[in-house]
C-alpha positions as CSV (number, residue, x, y, z in Angstrom):
1,X,0.0,0.0,0.0
2,X,1.1,3.5,-0.6
3,X,0.9,6.5,1.6
4,X,0.5,9.6,-0.5
5,X,-0.2,13.1,0.8
6,X,-1.2,15.4,-1.9
7,X,-2.9,18.8,-2.0
8,X,-4.9,19.5,-5.2
9,X,-6.6,22.6,-6.7
10,X,-8.4,22.3,-9.9
11,X,-8.2,25.7,-11.6
12,X,-9.8,25.3,-14.9
13,X,-12.0,22.8,-16.8
14,X,-13.5,23.0,-20.2
15,X,-16.1,20.3,-20.7
16,X,-17.7,19.7,-24.0
17,X,-16.8,22.3,-26.6
18,X,-18.4,25.5,-25.3
19,X,-18.8,25.3,-21.5
20,X,-16.0,26.5,-19.3
21,X,-16.1,25.8,-15.6
22,X,-13.7,26.9,-12.8
23,X,-13.6,24.5,-9.8
24,X,-12.3,25.3,-6.4
25,X,-13.0,24.1,-2.9
26,X,-13.4,27.5,-1.2
27,X,-17.0,27.1,-0.2
28,X,-16.7,23.4,0.8
29,X,-16.8,22.4,4.5
30,X,-13.3,21.6,5.7
31,X,-12.5,18.2,7.2
32,X,-14.7,16.3,4.8
33,X,-14.6,15.3,1.1
34,X,-16.1,18.0,-1.2
35,X,-19.8,17.6,-2.1
36,X,-20.3,16.3,-5.7
37,X,-17.1,14.2,-5.6
38,X,-16.6,10.5,-5.0
39,X,-13.6,10.0,-2.7
40,X,-12.3,6.5,-3.1
41,X,-9.3,4.4,-4.2
42,X,-8.3,1.7,-6.7
43,X,-7.0,-1.3,-4.9
44,X,-6.6,-1.9,-1.2
45,X,-6.1,0.5,1.7
46,X,-8.1,3.5,2.8
47,X,-7.8,6.8,1.0
48,X,-8.7,9.8,3.1
49,X,-9.8,12.8,1.1
50,X,-10.8,16.1,2.7
51,X,-11.0,19.7,2.0
52,X,-8.5,21.6,4.2
53,X,-7.4,25.2,4.7
54,X,-4.0,26.1,3.2
55,X,-2.9,29.7,3.5
56,X,0.0,29.0,1.0
57,X,-2.1,27.5,-1.8
58,X,-2.1,29.3,-5.1
59,X,-5.8,29.7,-4.7
60,X,-6.7,30.4,-1.1
61,X,-8.2,29.4,1.2
62,X,-9.0,25.7,0.6
63,X,-7.5,22.7,-1.1
64,X,-8.4,19.0,-1.6
65,X,-6.0,16.8,0.5
66,X,-5.4,13.1,0.3
67,X,-3.8,11.8,3.6
68,X,-4.7,8.1,3.8
69,X,-3.0,4.9,2.8
70,X,-4.2,3.3,-0.4
71,X,-2.8,1.6,-3.5
72,X,-4.1,4.4,-5.9
73,X,-6.2,7.1,-4.2
74,X,-8.7,8.7,-6.6
75,X,-11.2,11.5,-6.1
76,X,-13.8,11.6,-9.0
77,X,-15.9,14.7,-9.8
78,X,-19.4,13.4,-10.3
79,X,-21.4,14.3,-13.4
80,X,-18.4,15.3,-15.5
81,X,-18.1,14.5,-19.2
82,X,-14.8,15.8,-20.5
83,X,-14.6,15.8,-24.3
84,X,-12.8,18.5,-26.3
85,X,-11.2,20.9,-23.9
86,X,-8.5,21.3,-21.3
87,X,-7.9,20.8,-17.7
88,X,-5.4,22.6,-15.5
89,X,-4.7,21.3,-12.0
90,X,-2.4,22.6,-9.4
91,X,-1.0,20.1,-6.9
92,X,1.6,19.8,-4.2
93,X,3.1,16.4,-3.3
94,X,3.6,16.4,0.4
95,X,4.8,12.9,1.5
96,X,4.7,9.2,0.5
97,X,7.1,6.3,0.4
98,X,6.1,4.8,-3.0
99,X,4.4,7.7,-4.6
100,X,4.1,11.5,-4.1
101,X,1.8,12.3,-7.0
102,X,-1.0,14.5,-8.2
103,X,-2.9,14.5,-11.4
104,X,-6.2,14.5,-13.3
105,X,-8.6,11.6,-13.8
106,X,-11.3,11.5,-16.6
107,X,-13.7,9.2,-18.4
108,X,-14.2,7.5,-15.0
109,X,-16.9,4.9,-14.9
110,X,-16.0,4.0,-11.3
111,X,-12.9,3.6,-9.0
112,X,-11.6,0.8,-11.2
113,X,-12.1,2.1,-14.7
114,X,-10.7,5.4,-15.8
115,X,-7.8,7.3,-17.4
116,X,-5.3,9.3,-15.3
117,X,-2.5,11.7,-16.1
118,X,-0.3,12.1,-13.1
119,X,3.1,13.6,-12.1
120,X,5.1,11.9,-9.4
121,X,7.8,13.5,-7.2
122,X,9.3,10.2,-6.1
123,X,9.9,9.1,-9.8
124,X,10.3,12.6,-11.3
125,X,8.0,11.8,-14.2
126,X,4.6,12.3,-15.8
127,X,2.7,9.3,-17.0
128,X,-0.6,8.7,-18.7
129,X,-2.4,5.5,-17.5
130,X,-5.5,3.6,-18.4
131,X,-7.1,1.6,-15.5
132,X,-9.3,-1.3,-16.5
133,X,-11.0,-3.5,-13.9
134,X,-8.6,-2.1,-11.3
135,X,-5.4,-2.8,-13.3
136,X,-3.4,0.3,-14.1
137,X,-1.2,0.3,-17.3
138,X,1.0,3.1,-18.7
139,X,0.3,4.2,-22.3
140,X,2.9,4.8,-24.9
141,X,4.2,8.2,-25.9
142,X,3.5,9.3,-29.5
143,X,6.4,8.1,-31.7
144,X,7.8,5.8,-29.1
145,X,6.8,2.3,-28.2
146,X,7.5,1.2,-24.6
147,X,9.0,3.3,-21.9
148,X,7.3,4.8,-19.0
149,X,6.0,8.4,-19.4
150,X,8.3,11.4,-19.6
151,X,11.0,12.6,-17.3
152,X,9.9,15.7,-15.5
153,X,11.2,17.3,-12.3
154,X,8.4,17.2,-9.7
155,X,9.7,18.6,-6.4
156,X,8.1,17.5,-3.1
157,X,6.6,20.3,-1.0
158,X,6.2,22.6,-4.0
159,X,3.1,23.6,-6.1
160,X,3.1,22.3,-9.7
161,X,0.7,22.8,-12.6
162,X,-0.5,20.1,-15.0
163,X,-2.1,21.4,-18.1
164,X,-3.4,19.1,-20.8
165,X,-5.7,19.3,-23.8
166,X,-8.1,16.6,-24.9
167,X,-9.6,16.4,-28.3
168,X,-12.0,13.8,-29.7
169,X,-11.2,12.5,-33.1
170,X,-12.9,9.8,-35.3
171,X,-13.2,6.4,-33.7
172,X,-12.8,7.7,-30.2
173,X,-9.1,8.7,-30.6
174,X,-7.8,11.1,-28.1
175,X,-4.7,13.2,-27.8
176,X,-3.2,14.5,-24.6
177,X,-0.9,17.5,-24.9
178,X,1.8,18.7,-22.6
179,X,3.2,21.5,-24.8
180,X,3.5,19.0,-27.6
181,X,1.6,15.8,-28.3
182,X,3.1,13.2,-25.9
183,X,0.4,10.6,-25.7
184,X,-2.2,9.4,-28.1
185,X,-4.6,6.6,-27.3
186,X,-7.8,4.9,-28.4
187,X,-10.6,4.7,-25.8
188,X,-10.9,1.1,-24.7
189,X,-12.1,1.2,-21.2
190,X,-14.4,4.0,-20.3
């Protein structure tokens, strides 16, 4: 099991093609998961998600914090259908022996079937995964077969920003951009 402590702020979301939505946790009750979200995990353990006050966050006053012990803690925003658009999330890895990561999850059917793009301070990388029936697998980078994500410095205790664009193409093809096209995949799970 992994102990991961991460603070997350979702600062922008474009869902569909014309609707922009800004999400923060400023009005949520501290000490509990935010309303409208499913706080859970993939695998064993017990994720502990709660809204907490953080005076040093880029968007004060509240953040979403994961402080439990679980294989893969995930917190899913209910009633979200991301298609063409972008997501920007700010996160701060705080602690964890195996992982210190933060990222974005989408096309989630449940806690065991989804895509996730995450950056990990312990591995200094950013990886796109698909999770099918609870089994998480990394996806290839465009133009490269095999490997494991991209090397990226992700410092523990510092705020980072993940920004990616998602565009639907024929036959449910998607592209994930991190400045350039890094990942391309065909929807097979969610």
